[in-house]
Structure formats: C-alpha cells, structure tokens
PDB file of N, H, CA, C and O in Angstrom:
ATOM      1  N   MET A   1     -18.108  15.140-125.145  1.00  0.00           N
ATOM      2  CA  MET A   1     -19.253  16.207-126.108  1.00  0.00           C
ATOM      3  C   MET A   1     -19.635  16.806-124.302  1.00  0.00           C
ATOM      4  O   MET A   1     -19.603  16.324-123.170  1.00  0.00           O
ATOM      5  N   GLU A   2     -19.939  17.956-124.872  1.00  0.00           N
ATOM      6  H   GLU A   2     -19.966  18.348-125.791  1.00  0.00           H
ATOM      7  CA  GLU A   2     -19.851  19.294-124.180  1.00  0.00           C
ATOM      8  C   GLU A   2     -21.868  19.464-123.782  1.00  0.00           C
ATOM      9  O   GLU A   2     -22.682  19.857-124.617  1.00  0.00           O
ATOM     10  N   LEU A   3     -22.199  19.063-122.401  1.00  0.00           N
ATOM     11  H   LEU A   3     -21.538  18.744-121.723  1.00  0.00           H
ATOM     12  CA  LEU A   3     -23.625  19.471-122.723  1.00  0.00           C
ATOM     13  C   LEU A   3     -24.216  20.271-121.734  1.00  0.00           C
ATOM     14  O   LEU A   3     -25.322  20.045-121.241  1.00  0.00           O
ATOM     15  N   GLU A   4     -23.253  21.490-121.357  1.00  0.00           N
ATOM     16  H   GLU A   4     -22.356  21.673-121.758  1.00  0.00           H
ATOM     17  CA  GLU A   4     -23.710  21.932-120.554  1.00  0.00           C
ATOM     18  C   GLU A   4     -23.197  23.584-121.112  1.00  0.00           C
ATOM     19  O   GLU A   4     -22.441  23.360-122.057  1.00  0.00           O
ATOM     20  N   ARG A   5     -23.291  24.906-120.935  1.00  0.00           N
ATOM     21  H   ARG A   5     -23.905  25.089-120.167  1.00  0.00           H
ATOM     22  CA  ARG A   5     -23.033  26.081-121.907  1.00  0.00           C
ATOM     23  C   ARG A   5     -23.466  27.145-121.417  1.00  0.00           C
ATOM     24  O   ARG A   5     -24.573  27.482-121.837  1.00  0.00           O
ATOM     25  N   PRO A   6     -22.938  27.871-120.593  1.00  0.00           N
ATOM     26  CA  PRO A   6     -23.313  29.427-119.997  1.00  0.00           C
ATOM     27  C   PRO A   6     -24.326  30.047-121.036  1.00  0.00           C
ATOM     28  O   PRO A   6     -24.142  30.046-122.254  1.00  0.00           O
ATOM     29  N   PRO A   7     -25.375  30.555-120.414  1.00  0.00           N
ATOM     30  CA  PRO A   7     -26.131  31.642-121.028  1.00  0.00           C
ATOM     31  C   PRO A   7     -25.385  32.541-121.792  1.00  0.00           C
ATOM     32  O   PRO A   7     -24.209  32.777-121.516  1.00  0.00           O
ATOM     33  N   GLU A   8     -26.098  33.181-122.940  1.00  0.00           N
ATOM     34  H   GLU A   8     -27.054  32.989-123.164  1.00  0.00           H
ATOM     35  CA  GLU A   8     -25.352  34.111-123.399  1.00  0.00           C
ATOM     36  C   GLU A   8     -25.027  35.397-122.820  1.00  0.00           C
ATOM     37  O   GLU A   8     -23.964  36.014-122.879  1.00  0.00           O
ATOM     38  N   GLU A   9     -26.261  35.742-122.176  1.00  0.00           N
ATOM     39  H   GLU A   9     -27.125  35.241-122.128  1.00  0.00           H
ATOM     40  CA  GLU A   9     -26.399  36.892-121.357  1.00  0.00           C
ATOM     41  C   GLU A   9     -26.862  36.614-119.914  1.00  0.00           C
ATOM     42  O   GLU A   9     -27.748  35.769-119.786  1.00  0.00           O
ATOM     43  N   PRO A  10     -26.305  37.304-118.649  1.00  0.00           N
ATOM     44  CA  PRO A  10     -26.738  36.787-117.507  1.00  0.00           C
ATOM     45  C   PRO A  10     -28.795  36.837-117.236  1.00  0.00           C
ATOM     46  O   PRO A  10     -29.559  37.584-117.847  1.00  0.00           O
ATOM     47  N   ALA A  11     -29.039  36.194-116.571  1.00  0.00           N
ATOM     48  H   ALA A  11     -28.418  35.587-116.075  1.00  0.00           H
ATOM     49  CA  ALA A  11     -30.380  35.877-116.316  1.00  0.00           C
ATOM     50  C   ALA A  11     -31.076  37.478-115.809  1.00  0.00           C
ATOM     51  O   ALA A  11     -32.116  37.937-116.280  1.00  0.00           O
ATOM     52  N   LEU A  12     -30.333  38.064-114.893  1.00  0.00           N
ATOM     53  H   LEU A  12     -29.488  37.690-114.510  1.00  0.00           H
ATOM     54  CA  LEU A  12     -30.710  39.023-114.404  1.00  0.00           C
ATOM     55  C   LEU A  12     -31.257  40.147-115.389  1.00  0.00           C
ATOM     56  O   LEU A  12     -32.411  40.448-115.084  1.00  0.00           O
ATOM     57  N   GLY A  13     -30.939  40.606-116.098  1.00  0.00           N
ATOM     58  H   GLY A  13     -30.002  40.362-116.346  1.00  0.00           H
ATOM     59  CA  GLY A  13     -30.796  41.052-117.262  1.00  0.00           C
ATOM     60  C   GLY A  13     -32.098  40.973-118.503  1.00  0.00           C
ATOM     61  O   GLY A  13     -32.801  41.750-119.149  1.00  0.00           O
ATOM     62  N   ARG A  14     -31.897  39.618-118.349  1.00  0.00           N
ATOM     63  H   ARG A  14     -31.326  38.987-117.823  1.00  0.00           H
ATOM     64  CA  ARG A  14     -33.518  38.559-119.009  1.00  0.00           C
ATOM     65  C   ARG A  14     -34.945  39.026-118.200  1.00  0.00           C
ATOM     66  O   ARG A  14     -35.997  39.058-118.839  1.00  0.00           O
ATOM     67  N   LEU A  15     -34.926  39.274-117.207  1.00  0.00           N
ATOM     68  H   LEU A  15     -34.072  39.248-116.688  1.00  0.00           H
ATOM     69  CA  LEU A  15     -36.070  39.180-116.280  1.00  0.00           C
ATOM     70  C   LEU A  15     -37.299  39.737-116.806  1.00  0.00           C
ATOM     71  O   LEU A  15     -38.447  39.420-116.495  1.00  0.00           O
ATOM     72  N   GLY A  16     -36.848  40.754-117.786  1.00  0.00           N
ATOM     73  H   GLY A  16     -35.915  41.011-118.039  1.00  0.00           H
ATOM     74  CA  GLY A  16     -38.281  41.464-118.727  1.00  0.00           C
ATOM     75  C   GLY A  16     -38.859  41.062-119.637  1.00  0.00           C
ATOM     76  O   GLY A  16     -39.780  41.648-120.206  1.00  0.00           O
ATOM     77  N   GLN A  17     -38.137  39.369-120.080  1.00  0.00           N
ATOM     78  H   GLN A  17     -37.388  38.894-119.618  1.00  0.00           H
ATOM     79  CA  GLN A  17     -39.049  38.894-121.264  1.00  0.00           C
ATOM     80  C   GLN A  17     -39.645  37.545-120.670  1.00  0.00           C
ATOM     81  O   GLN A  17     -39.826  36.497-121.290  1.00  0.00           O
ATOM     82  N   ILE A  18     -39.917  37.809-119.300  1.00  0.00           N
ATOM     83  H   ILE A  18     -39.770  38.661-118.796  1.00  0.00           H
ATOM     84  CA  ILE A  18     -40.546  37.006-118.606  1.00  0.00           C
ATOM     85  C   ILE A  18     -42.342  37.557-118.709  1.00  0.00           C
ATOM     86  O   ILE A  18     -42.511  38.591-118.063  1.00  0.00           O
ATOM     87  N   ALA A  19     -43.576  37.049-119.371  1.00  0.00           N
ATOM     88  H   ALA A  19     -43.438  36.209-119.896  1.00  0.00           H
ATOM     89  CA  ALA A  19     -44.740  38.011-119.922  1.00  0.00           C
ATOM     90  C   ALA A  19     -46.037  36.498-119.090  1.00  0.00           C
ATOM     91  O   ALA A  19     -47.091  36.110-119.596  1.00  0.00           O
ATOM     92  N   VAL A  20     -45.348  35.970-117.662  1.00  0.00           N
ATOM     93  H   VAL A  20     -44.492  36.285-117.252  1.00  0.00           H
ATOM     94  CA  VAL A  20     -46.036  35.478-117.398  1.00  0.00           C
ATOM     95  C   VAL A  20     -46.402  36.096-115.881  1.00  0.00           C
ATOM     96  O   VAL A  20     -45.464  36.657-115.314  1.00  0.00           O
ATOM     97  N   PRO A  21     -47.780  36.035-115.128  1.00  0.00           N
ATOM     98  CA  PRO A  21     -48.047  36.015-113.657  1.00  0.00           C
ATOM     99  C   PRO A  21     -47.209  35.727-112.635  1.00  0.00           C
ATOM    100  O   PRO A  21     -47.320  34.510-112.485  1.00  0.00           O
ATOM    101  N   THR A  22     -46.265  36.238-111.673  1.00  0.00           N
ATOM    102  H   THR A  22     -46.175  37.226-111.795  1.00  0.00           H
ATOM    103  CA  THR A  22     -45.001  35.906-111.516  1.00  0.00           C
ATOM    104  C   THR A  22     -45.164  35.768-109.941  1.00  0.00           C
ATOM    105  O   THR A  22     -45.173  36.906-109.472  1.00  0.00           O
ATOM    106  N   LEU A  23     -45.314  34.691-108.823  1.00  0.00           N
ATOM    107  H   LEU A  23     -45.307  33.766-109.204  1.00  0.00           H
ATOM    108  CA  LEU A  23     -45.323  35.106-107.590  1.00  0.00           C
ATOM    109  C   LEU A  23     -44.169  34.386-106.896  1.00  0.00           C
ATOM    110  O   LEU A  23     -43.628  33.281-106.936  1.00  0.00           O
ATOM    111  N   ILE A  24     -44.040  35.672-106.168  1.00  0.00           N
ATOM    112  H   ILE A  24     -44.480  36.569-106.135  1.00  0.00           H
ATOM    113  CA  ILE A  24     -42.052  35.093-105.167  1.00  0.00           C
ATOM    114  C   ILE A  24     -42.243  35.178-103.965  1.00  0.00           C
ATOM    115  O   ILE A  24     -42.419  36.255-103.395  1.00  0.00           O
ATOM    116  N   VAL A  25     -42.237  34.267-103.503  1.00  0.00           N
ATOM    117  H   VAL A  25     -42.094  33.393-103.966  1.00  0.00           H
ATOM    118  CA  VAL A  25     -42.368  33.931-101.423  1.00  0.00           C
ATOM    119  C   VAL A  25     -41.336  33.789-101.404  1.00  0.00           C
ATOM    120  O   VAL A  25     -40.663  33.081-102.153  1.00  0.00           O
ATOM    121  N   VAL A  26     -40.886  34.663-100.237  1.00  0.00           N
ATOM    122  H   VAL A  26     -41.433  35.238 -99.628  1.00  0.00           H
ATOM    123  CA  VAL A  26     -39.824  34.608 -99.267  1.00  0.00           C
ATOM    124  C   VAL A  26     -40.140  34.630 -97.736  1.00  0.00           C
ATOM    125  O   VAL A  26     -40.707  35.601 -97.235  1.00  0.00           O
ATOM    126  N   GLY A  27     -39.720  33.415 -96.919  1.00  0.00           N
ATOM    127  H   GLY A  27     -39.261  32.625 -97.326  1.00  0.00           H
ATOM    128  CA  GLY A  27     -39.756  33.532 -95.940  1.00  0.00           C
ATOM    129  C   GLY A  27     -39.477  34.667 -95.072  1.00  0.00           C
ATOM    130  O   GLY A  27     -38.311  34.909 -95.385  1.00  0.00           O
ATOM    131  N   GLU A  28     -39.869  35.708 -93.985  1.00  0.00           N
ATOM    132  H   GLU A  28     -40.816  35.511 -93.731  1.00  0.00           H
ATOM    133  CA  GLU A  28     -39.633  36.736 -93.274  1.00  0.00           C
ATOM    134  C   GLU A  28     -38.134  36.169 -92.543  1.00  0.00           C
ATOM    135  O   GLU A  28     -37.188  36.957 -92.542  1.00  0.00           O
ATOM    136  N   GLN A  29     -37.986  35.021 -92.034  1.00  0.00           N
ATOM    137  H   GLN A  29     -38.755  34.381 -92.035  1.00  0.00           H
ATOM    138  CA  GLN A  29     -36.141  34.856 -91.730  1.00  0.00           C
ATOM    139  C   GLN A  29     -35.327  33.939 -92.383  1.00  0.00           C
ATOM    140  O   GLN A  29     -34.656  33.002 -91.952  1.00  0.00           O
ATOM    141  N   ASP A  30     -35.490  34.341 -93.404  1.00  0.00           N
ATOM    142  H   ASP A  30     -36.035  35.102 -93.755  1.00  0.00           H
ATOM    143  CA  ASP A  30     -35.006  33.527 -94.737  1.00  0.00           C
ATOM    144  C   ASP A  30     -33.636  34.548 -94.603  1.00  0.00           C
ATOM    145  O   ASP A  30     -33.562  35.673 -94.109  1.00  0.00           O
ATOM    146  N   ILE A  31     -32.567  33.683 -95.253  1.00  0.00           N
ATOM    147  H   ILE A  31     -32.627  32.769 -95.653  1.00  0.00           H
ATOM    148  CA  ILE A  31     -30.906  34.631 -95.523  1.00  0.00           C
ATOM    149  C   ILE A  31     -31.183  35.717 -95.831  1.00  0.00           C
ATOM    150  O   ILE A  31     -32.271  35.943 -96.361  1.00  0.00           O
ATOM    151  N   PRO A  32     -30.222  36.761 -95.572  1.00  0.00           N
ATOM    152  CA  PRO A  32     -30.330  38.114 -96.180  1.00  0.00           C
ATOM    153  C   PRO A  32     -30.131  38.508 -97.860  1.00  0.00           C
ATOM    154  O   PRO A  32     -30.452  39.542 -98.445  1.00  0.00           O
ATOM    155  N   ASP A  33     -29.398  37.123 -98.448  1.00  0.00           N
ATOM    156  H   ASP A  33     -29.136  36.282 -97.973  1.00  0.00           H
ATOM    157  CA  ASP A  33     -29.122  36.886 -99.552  1.00  0.00           C
ATOM    158  C   ASP A  33     -30.536  36.116-100.377  1.00  0.00           C
ATOM    159  O   ASP A  33     -30.475  36.314-101.591  1.00  0.00           O
ATOM    160  N   VAL A  34     -31.408  35.533-100.072  1.00  0.00           N
ATOM    161  H   VAL A  34     -31.457  35.372 -99.086  1.00  0.00           H
ATOM    162  CA  VAL A  34     -32.756  35.108-100.722  1.00  0.00           C
ATOM    163  C   VAL A  34     -33.406  36.461-100.478  1.00  0.00           C
ATOM    164  O   VAL A  34     -33.999  36.890-101.467  1.00  0.00           O
ATOM    165  N   HIS A  35     -33.437  37.248 -99.380  1.00  0.00           N
ATOM    166  H   HIS A  35     -32.955  36.899 -98.577  1.00  0.00           H
ATOM    167  CA  HIS A  35     -34.252  38.661 -99.265  1.00  0.00           C
ATOM    168  C   HIS A  35     -33.597  39.921-100.526  1.00  0.00           C
ATOM    169  O   HIS A  35     -34.055  41.028-100.808  1.00  0.00           O
ATOM    170  N   ALA A  36     -32.614  39.335-100.969  1.00  0.00           N
ATOM    171  H   ALA A  36     -32.243  38.435-100.740  1.00  0.00           H
ATOM    172  CA  ALA A  36     -31.588  40.325-101.578  1.00  0.00           C
ATOM    173  C   ALA A  36     -32.175  40.140-103.054  1.00  0.00           C
ATOM    174  O   ALA A  36     -32.674  41.100-103.641  1.00  0.00           O
ATOM    175  N   HIS A  37     -32.089  38.723-103.700  1.00  0.00           N
ATOM    176  H   HIS A  37     -31.684  37.943-103.224  1.00  0.00           H
ATOM    177  CA  HIS A  37     -32.223  38.183-104.803  1.00  0.00           C
ATOM    178  C   HIS A  37     -33.950  38.035-105.356  1.00  0.00           C
ATOM    179  O   HIS A  37     -34.423  38.071-106.492  1.00  0.00           O
ATOM    180  N   SER A  38     -34.567  37.867-104.069  1.00  0.00           N
ATOM    181  H   SER A  38     -34.182  37.838-103.146  1.00  0.00           H
ATOM    182  CA  SER A  38     -35.794  38.289-104.221  1.00  0.00           C
ATOM    183  C   SER A  38     -36.465  39.694-104.630  1.00  0.00           C
ATOM    184  O   SER A  38     -37.366  40.020-105.403  1.00  0.00           O
ATOM    185  N   GLY A  39     -35.678  40.314-103.825  1.00  0.00           N
ATOM    186  H   GLY A  39     -34.946  40.049-103.197  1.00  0.00           H
ATOM    187  CA  GLY A  39     -36.058  42.005-104.391  1.00  0.00           C
ATOM    188  C   GLY A  39     -35.567  42.360-105.505  1.00  0.00           C
ATOM    189  O   GLY A  39     -36.034  43.380-106.011  1.00  0.00           O
ATOM    190  N   ALA A  40     -34.388  41.563-106.277  1.00  0.00           N
ATOM    191  H   ALA A  40     -34.008  40.734-105.865  1.00  0.00           H
ATOM    192  CA  ALA A  40     -33.859  41.590-107.377  1.00  0.00           C
ATOM    193  C   ALA A  40     -34.859  41.173-108.675  1.00  0.00           C
ATOM    194  O   ALA A  40     -35.049  41.716-109.763  1.00  0.00           O
ATOM    195  N   LEU A  41     -35.404  39.966-108.054  1.00  0.00           N
ATOM    196  H   LEU A  41     -35.250  39.524-107.170  1.00  0.00           H
ATOM    197  CA  LEU A  41     -36.236  39.570-108.936  1.00  0.00           C
ATOM    198  C   LEU A  41     -37.905  40.464-109.504  1.00  0.00           C
ATOM    199  O   LEU A  41     -38.370  40.467-110.644  1.00  0.00           O
ATOM    200  N   GLU A  42     -38.374  41.008-108.489  1.00  0.00           N
ATOM    201  H   GLU A  42     -37.997  41.005-107.563  1.00  0.00           H
ATOM    202  CA  GLU A  42     -39.879  41.726-108.382  1.00  0.00           C
ATOM    203  C   GLU A  42     -39.384  42.821-109.210  1.00  0.00           C
ATOM    204  O   GLU A  42     -39.731  42.520-110.352  1.00  0.00           O
ATOM    205  N   PRO A  43     -38.769  43.913-109.243  1.00  0.00           N
ATOM    206  CA  PRO A  43     -38.743  44.918-109.754  1.00  0.00           C
ATOM    207  C   PRO A  43     -38.392  44.433-111.871  1.00  0.00           C
ATOM    208  O   PRO A  43     -38.788  44.995-112.893  1.00  0.00           O
ATOM    209  N   GLY A  44     -37.578  43.287-111.673  1.00  0.00           N
ATOM    210  H   GLY A  44     -37.257  42.831-110.844  1.00  0.00           H
ATOM    211  CA  GLY A  44     -37.224  42.988-113.095  1.00  0.00           C
ATOM    212  C   GLY A  44     -38.560  42.151-114.058  1.00  0.00           C
ATOM    213  O   GLY A  44     -38.769  41.945-115.254  1.00  0.00           O
ATOM    214  N   ILE A  45     -39.366  41.797-112.573  1.00  0.00           N
ATOM    215  H   ILE A  45     -39.196  41.964-111.602  1.00  0.00           H
ATOM    216  CA  ILE A  45     -40.150  41.150-114.080  1.00  0.00           C
ATOM    217  C   ILE A  45     -41.569  41.814-113.413  1.00  0.00           C
ATOM    218  O   ILE A  45     -42.114  42.030-112.330  1.00  0.00           O
ATOM    219  N   ARG A  46     -41.777  41.993-115.071  1.00  0.00           N
ATOM    220  H   ARG A  46     -41.335  41.817-115.951  1.00  0.00           H
ATOM    221  CA  ARG A  46     -43.143  43.020-115.414  1.00  0.00           C
ATOM    222  C   ARG A  46     -44.677  42.419-114.204  1.00  0.00           C
ATOM    223  O   ARG A  46     -45.071  41.253-114.162  1.00  0.00           O
ATOM    224  N   GLY A  47     -45.260  43.565-113.380  1.00  0.00           N
ATOM    225  H   GLY A  47     -44.940  44.511-113.414  1.00  0.00           H
ATOM    226  CA  GLY A  47     -46.015  42.871-112.815  1.00  0.00           C
ATOM    227  C   GLY A  47     -46.079  41.814-111.767  1.00  0.00           C
ATOM    228  O   GLY A  47     -47.148  41.347-111.374  1.00  0.00           O
ATOM    229  N   ALA A  48     -44.699  41.380-111.243  1.00  0.00           N
ATOM    230  H   ALA A  48     -43.831  41.759-111.562  1.00  0.00           H
ATOM    231  CA  ALA A  48     -44.422  40.191-110.248  1.00  0.00           C
ATOM    232  C   ALA A  48     -45.019  40.964-108.936  1.00  0.00           C
ATOM    233  O   ALA A  48     -44.994  42.138-108.568  1.00  0.00           O
ATOM    234  N   THR A  49     -45.599  39.689-108.373  1.00  0.00           N
ATOM    235  H   THR A  49     -45.620  38.735-108.672  1.00  0.00           H
ATOM    236  CA  THR A  49     -46.321  39.780-107.037  1.00  0.00           C
ATOM    237  C   THR A  49     -45.231  39.413-105.841  1.00  0.00           C
ATOM    238  O   THR A  49     -44.947  38.220-105.941  1.00  0.00           O
ATOM    239  N   ARG A  50     -44.553  40.024-104.784  1.00  0.00           N
ATOM    240  H   ARG A  50     -44.783  40.994-104.703  1.00  0.00           H
ATOM    241  CA  ARG A  50     -43.620  39.158-103.656  1.00  0.00           C
ATOM    242  C   ARG A  50     -44.610  39.002-102.486  1.00  0.00           C
ATOM    243  O   ARG A  50     -45.610  39.714-102.396  1.00  0.00           O
ATOM    244  N   VAL A  51     -44.341  38.179-101.717  1.00  0.00           N
ATOM    245  H   VAL A  51     -43.528  37.600-101.790  1.00  0.00           H
ATOM    246  CA  VAL A  51     -45.257  37.967-100.455  1.00  0.00           C
ATOM    247  C   VAL A  51     -44.149  37.220 -99.540  1.00  0.00           C
ATOM    248  O   VAL A  51     -43.847  36.029 -99.460  1.00  0.00           O
ATOM    249  N   VAL A  52     -43.679  38.328 -98.906  1.00  0.00           N
ATOM    250  H   VAL A  52     -43.924  39.296 -98.970  1.00  0.00           H
ATOM    251  CA  VAL A  52     -42.958  37.816 -97.752  1.00  0.00           C
ATOM    252  C   VAL A  52     -43.595  37.356 -96.186  1.00  0.00           C
ATOM    253  O   VAL A  52     -43.660  38.253 -95.346  1.00  0.00           O
ATOM    254  N   LEU A  53     -43.940  36.321 -95.903  1.00  0.00           N
ATOM    255  H   LEU A  53     -43.887  35.592 -96.585  1.00  0.00           H
ATOM    256  CA  LEU A  53     -44.482  34.982 -95.164  1.00  0.00           C
ATOM    257  C   LEU A  53     -43.904  35.183 -94.152  1.00  0.00           C
ATOM    258  O   LEU A  53     -42.703  34.916 -94.115  1.00  0.00           O
ATOM    259  N   PRO A  54     -44.525  35.689 -93.060  1.00  0.00           N
ATOM    260  CA  PRO A  54     -43.680  36.130 -91.256  1.00  0.00           C
ATOM    261  C   PRO A  54     -43.847  34.444 -90.575  1.00  0.00           C
ATOM    262  O   PRO A  54     -44.741  33.636 -90.822  1.00  0.00           O
ATOM    263  N   GLY A  55     -42.959  34.323 -89.894  1.00  0.00           N
ATOM    264  H   GLY A  55     -42.232  34.980 -89.693  1.00  0.00           H
ATOM    265  CA  GLY A  55     -43.053  33.111 -89.345  1.00  0.00           C
ATOM    266  C   GLY A  55     -42.285  32.244 -89.705  1.00  0.00           C
ATOM    267  O   GLY A  55     -42.092  31.313 -88.923  1.00  0.00           O
ATOM    268  N   SER A  56     -41.696  32.255 -90.808  1.00  0.00           N
ATOM    269  H   SER A  56     -41.853  33.011 -91.443  1.00  0.00           H
ATOM    270  CA  SER A  56     -41.280  30.910 -91.579  1.00  0.00           C
ATOM    271  C   SER A  56     -39.616  31.320 -92.130  1.00  0.00           C
ATOM    272  O   SER A  56     -39.366  32.517 -92.272  1.00  0.00           O
ATOM    273  N   GLY A  57     -38.467  30.239 -92.439  1.00  0.00           N
ATOM    274  H   GLY A  57     -38.670  29.266 -92.324  1.00  0.00           H
ATOM    275  CA  GLY A  57     -37.298  30.844 -93.143  1.00  0.00           C
ATOM    276  C   GLY A  57     -37.498  30.310 -94.603  1.00  0.00           C
ATOM    277  O   GLY A  57     -38.379  30.643 -95.396  1.00  0.00           O
ATOM    278  N   HIS A  58     -36.430  29.362 -94.789  1.00  0.00           N
ATOM    279  H   HIS A  58     -35.714  29.092 -94.144  1.00  0.00           H
ATOM    280  CA  HIS A  58     -36.642  29.426 -95.708  1.00  0.00           C
ATOM    281  C   HIS A  58     -37.511  28.142 -96.827  1.00  0.00           C
ATOM    282  O   HIS A  58     -37.572  27.985 -98.046  1.00  0.00           O
ATOM    283  N   LEU A  59     -37.873  27.680 -96.059  1.00  0.00           N
ATOM    284  H   LEU A  59     -37.823  27.807 -95.068  1.00  0.00           H
ATOM    285  CA  LEU A  59     -39.399  26.498 -96.514  1.00  0.00           C
ATOM    286  C   LEU A  59     -40.340  26.941 -95.920  1.00  0.00           C
ATOM    287  O   LEU A  59     -40.765  26.316 -94.949  1.00  0.00           O
ATOM    288  N   PRO A  60     -41.000  28.257 -96.360  1.00  0.00           N
ATOM    289  CA  PRO A  60     -42.534  28.473 -95.797  1.00  0.00           C
ATOM    290  C   PRO A  60     -43.692  27.688 -96.197  1.00  0.00           C
ATOM    291  O   PRO A  60     -44.720  27.676 -95.521  1.00  0.00           O
ATOM    292  N   HIS A  61     -43.537  26.953 -97.406  1.00  0.00           N
ATOM    293  H   HIS A  61     -42.701  26.962 -97.955  1.00  0.00           H
ATOM    294  CA  HIS A  61     -44.312  25.561 -97.963  1.00  0.00           C
ATOM    295  C   HIS A  61     -44.157  24.566 -96.943  1.00  0.00           C
ATOM    296  O   HIS A  61     -44.918  23.609 -97.080  1.00  0.00           O
ATOM    297  N   LEU A  62     -43.446  24.527 -96.038  1.00  0.00           N
ATOM    298  H   LEU A  62     -42.827  25.304 -95.926  1.00  0.00           H
ATOM    299  CA  LEU A  62     -43.642  23.308 -94.489  1.00  0.00           C
ATOM    300  C   LEU A  62     -43.940  24.058 -93.455  1.00  0.00           C
ATOM    301  O   LEU A  62     -44.933  23.851 -92.758  1.00  0.00           O
ATOM    302  N   GLU A  63     -42.906  25.227 -93.211  1.00  0.00           N
ATOM    303  H   GLU A  63     -42.099  25.395 -93.777  1.00  0.00           H
ATOM    304  CA  GLU A  63     -43.548  26.011 -91.858  1.00  0.00           C
ATOM    305  C   GLU A  63     -44.329  26.761 -91.862  1.00  0.00           C
ATOM    306  O   GLU A  63     -44.640  26.906 -90.680  1.00  0.00           O
ATOM    307  N   VAL A  64     -45.169  27.676 -92.726  1.00  0.00           N
ATOM    308  H   VAL A  64     -44.917  27.557 -93.687  1.00  0.00           H
ATOM    309  CA  VAL A  64     -46.388  28.157 -92.560  1.00  0.00           C
ATOM    310  C   VAL A  64     -47.317  27.524 -93.596  1.00  0.00           C
ATOM    311  O   VAL A  64     -47.943  28.346 -94.265  1.00  0.00           O
ATOM    312  N   SER A  65     -47.584  25.962 -93.928  1.00  0.00           N
ATOM    313  H   SER A  65     -47.075  25.294 -93.385  1.00  0.00           H
ATOM    314  CA  SER A  65     -48.336  25.688 -95.103  1.00  0.00           C
ATOM    315  C   SER A  65     -49.674  26.478 -95.080  1.00  0.00           C
ATOM    316  O   SER A  65     -49.958  27.010 -96.152  1.00  0.00           O
ATOM    317  N   ASP A  66     -50.335  26.609 -94.303  1.00  0.00           N
ATOM    318  H   ASP A  66     -50.104  26.177 -93.431  1.00  0.00           H
ATOM    319  CA  ASP A  66     -51.661  27.384 -94.252  1.00  0.00           C
ATOM    320  C   ASP A  66     -51.773  28.756 -94.828  1.00  0.00           C
ATOM    321  O   ASP A  66     -52.546  29.208 -95.673  1.00  0.00           O
ATOM    322  N   ALA A  67     -50.903  29.241 -94.225  1.00  0.00           N
ATOM    323  H   ALA A  67     -50.275  28.873 -93.539  1.00  0.00           H
ATOM    324  CA  ALA A  67     -50.643  30.626 -95.114  1.00  0.00           C
ATOM    325  C   ALA A  67     -50.118  30.762 -96.206  1.00  0.00           C
ATOM    326  O   ALA A  67     -50.179  31.840 -96.795  1.00  0.00           O
ATOM    327  N   PHE A  68     -49.471  29.667 -96.726  1.00  0.00           N
ATOM    328  H   PHE A  68     -49.421  28.791 -96.247  1.00  0.00           H
ATOM    329  CA  PHE A  68     -48.307  29.499 -97.796  1.00  0.00           C
ATOM    330  C   PHE A  68     -49.643  29.181 -99.113  1.00  0.00           C
ATOM    331  O   PHE A  68     -49.765  29.835-100.149  1.00  0.00           O
ATOM    332  N   ASN A  69     -50.384  28.182 -98.742  1.00  0.00           N
ATOM    333  H   ASN A  69     -50.285  27.651 -97.900  1.00  0.00           H
ATOM    334  CA  ASN A  69     -51.148  27.412 -99.866  1.00  0.00           C
ATOM    335  C   ASN A  69     -52.256  28.805 -99.728  1.00  0.00           C
ATOM    336  O   ASN A  69     -52.520  29.152-100.879  1.00  0.00           O
ATOM    337  N   ARG A  70     -52.886  29.587 -98.843  1.00  0.00           N
ATOM    338  H   ARG A  70     -52.671  29.305 -97.908  1.00  0.00           H
ATOM    339  CA  ARG A  70     -53.514  30.575 -99.349  1.00  0.00           C
ATOM    340  C   ARG A  70     -53.287  31.674 -99.897  1.00  0.00           C
ATOM    341  O   ARG A  70     -54.189  32.350-100.392  1.00  0.00           O
ATOM    342  N   ILE A  71     -51.650  32.132 -99.894  1.00  0.00           N
ATOM    343  H   ILE A  71     -50.917  31.583 -99.492  1.00  0.00           H
ATOM    344  CA  ILE A  71     -51.288  33.088-100.974  1.00  0.00           C
ATOM    345  C   ILE A  71     -51.333  32.488-102.153  1.00  0.00           C
ATOM    346  O   ILE A  71     -51.943  32.991-103.097  1.00  0.00           O
ATOM    347  N   VAL A  72     -50.580  31.142-102.251  1.00  0.00           N
ATOM    348  H   VAL A  72     -50.085  30.733-101.485  1.00  0.00           H
ATOM    349  CA  VAL A  72     -50.673  30.533-103.534  1.00  0.00           C
ATOM    350  C   VAL A  72     -51.600  30.272-104.530  1.00  0.00           C
ATOM    351  O   VAL A  72     -51.477  30.402-105.748  1.00  0.00           O
ATOM    352  N   LEU A  73     -52.917  29.738-103.615  1.00  0.00           N
ATOM    353  H   LEU A  73     -53.018  29.632-102.626  1.00  0.00           H
ATOM    354  CA  LEU A  73     -54.183  29.886-104.382  1.00  0.00           C
ATOM    355  C   LEU A  73     -54.901  31.332-104.775  1.00  0.00           C
ATOM    356  O   LEU A  73     -55.517  31.519-105.824  1.00  0.00           O
ATOM    357  N   GLU A  74     -54.739  32.131-103.925  1.00  0.00           N
ATOM    358  H   GLU A  74     -54.238  31.979-103.072  1.00  0.00           H
ATOM    359  CA  GLU A  74     -55.212  33.332-104.135  1.00  0.00           C
ATOM    360  C   GLU A  74     -54.626  34.228-105.835  1.00  0.00           C
ATOM    361  O   GLU A  74     -55.167  34.979-106.646  1.00  0.00           O
ATOM    362  N   PHE A  75     -53.168  33.548-105.673  1.00  0.00           N
ATOM    363  H   PHE A  75     -52.729  32.938-105.013  1.00  0.00           H
ATOM    364  CA  PHE A  75     -52.547  33.986-106.612  1.00  0.00           C
ATOM    365  C   PHE A  75     -53.201  33.131-107.856  1.00  0.00           C
ATOM    366  O   PHE A  75     -53.993  33.747-108.568  1.00  0.00           O
ATOM    367  N   LEU A  76     -52.983  32.046-108.101  1.00  0.00           N
ATOM    368  H   LEU A  76     -52.339  31.546-107.522  1.00  0.00           H
ATOM    369  CA  LEU A  76     -53.799  31.518-108.719  1.00  0.00           C
ATOM    370  C   LEU A  76     -55.197  31.363-109.430  1.00  0.00           C
ATOM    371  O   LEU A  76     -55.494  30.905-110.534  1.00  0.00           O
ATOM    372  N   ALA A  77     -56.017  31.950-108.326  1.00  0.00           N
ATOM    373  H   ALA A  77     -55.776  32.322-107.429  1.00  0.00           H
ATOM    374  CA  ALA A  77     -57.446  32.534-108.802  1.00  0.00           C
ATOM    375  C   ALA A  77     -57.326  33.576-109.822  1.00  0.00           C
ATOM    376  O   ALA A  77     -58.335  34.113-110.279  1.00  0.00           O
TER     377      ALA A  77
END
C-alpha cells in the first residue's frame, strides 16, 4: 500500500491559496537558499510579512530568542 503521493501541483504555484496571516522569520546569517526560499514565499502569500533577524543564523528562535519572541508576539497581537 502506497502511503505517500506527490502533490498534484508544485507548492510554489499554490501559495496564493493561503488565506491566513503568515509570518516568515529568517536569520540574517542563514544560508542563501533559505533567504531565496523565504523571498519566494513572501510575494506568493498575499499579505505575508517577512522578518530578517540580525545576529542569527538558521535557529533565530534559539540564537536571538528575545527578538524572535517579540516579533512573533507582535504578529499574533
């Protein structure tokens, strides 16, 4: 029995279907691929907010937790 199947359409083309507030958080020093992906997500999701946190890499929630928590709490408010 096959439990997995590929999506019928690539996810990038379906980003416009997301209809909820979306926060994209990326560390300033993360790898270029992560910045490229987050840069593609932002315009694809209507009203998305992208925040680049200085002084962090791939784990901003651990590396700059105070700044990360502030950004997330402001977004949720």
